[in-house]
Structure formats: structure tokens, C-alpha cells
Residue, then its C-alpha position, 0 to 999 in steps of 0.5 A: x628328366x635330365x633334359x627338362x632340368x637342363x631346359x629349365x636351367x637354360x630358361x632361368x639363365x635366359x630370363x636372368x640376362x634378358x630384360x626384366x619381366x616384373x610379374x608379381x603379387x603386391x602384399x603388405x609392402x613386399x611383392x612376391x615375384x612369381x618370376x622368381x618363385x615359380x621357376x625355381x620351384x619347378x627347377x627344384x622338383x625337376x632336379x629332385x626327380x632327375x637325381x632320384x632317377x640317377x640314384x643320388x640324394x634328392x635333397x641336393x636339388x634344393x641346395x643346387x637350385x638355391x645356389x644356382x639362383x644366388x649365382x644368377x643374382x651375382x651375375x646380374x650385378x655385372x649387367x648394366x640393365x639388371x641388378x642383383x638384390x638380396x630380396x630376390x634371394x629371399x624370393x628364390x628361397x620361397x621358390x625352393x620351399x615351394x619346390x620342396x612341397x612339390x617334391x613331397x607331392x610328387x612322392x620323391x621322399x617315398x622309398x622305392x619298393x625293392x625289386x623282386x626277382x622271379x624264382x625259377 
């Protein structure tokens, strides 16, 4: 799962520094940018599964993902062909919230059954 998380991180960075995509759904003057929401949702779920496997608190995944998205927006301020925007941070937050729903669906919050040892 760590490889998936790192691959998603690399894809997010590549998408952030490359040419702008602009895949969105217009809605009442506010466009839901799927290229922000869906990758960050996947990043949140993959991160939570990886953290769970490592025995770490899974709620760090949404925090780290949102921070990663904020870092990307900040980096874009310095790129001549891109620009960072607070509305993109809102889109990132929507992605993290969708990722939290995905974590719930994946059963990340369920407690693991205790390991039973066979008696000899």
C-alpha cells in the first residue's frame, strides 16, 4: 500500500507542475474540479490504509493529504504557467472529505479483531 500512496503522491506533484487540465462540473457559479477532488480522495484512502498497516493513527491521512494539497498550491504560486488559488484549497478539502467517506467504506475505522493464539 505504501507504493500506491507514493505513486499517487508523485502523480499529484506531476499534475501540479505540468500544464493545467481543467476537468470540472459547473454548478451555480462554482465549478467542482474533479482533478482536485478525486485524486485527493484516493490519496486520503491510500494513506489511511498504509498508516493502518504500519500501526499508526489513520486520521493522520486526511491531515497529511490536505497539507500536501496546500503545499502544492503554494508551489504553484512560483510557477509561471500555474497559479495557486484558495478555491483550489476548498476543492482539496472536498477531496479529503470524500476520502474520509472512502475510509469509512473501506472499513478503516473498524477495530481489528485480536489475534488469538492456539493453545498447545
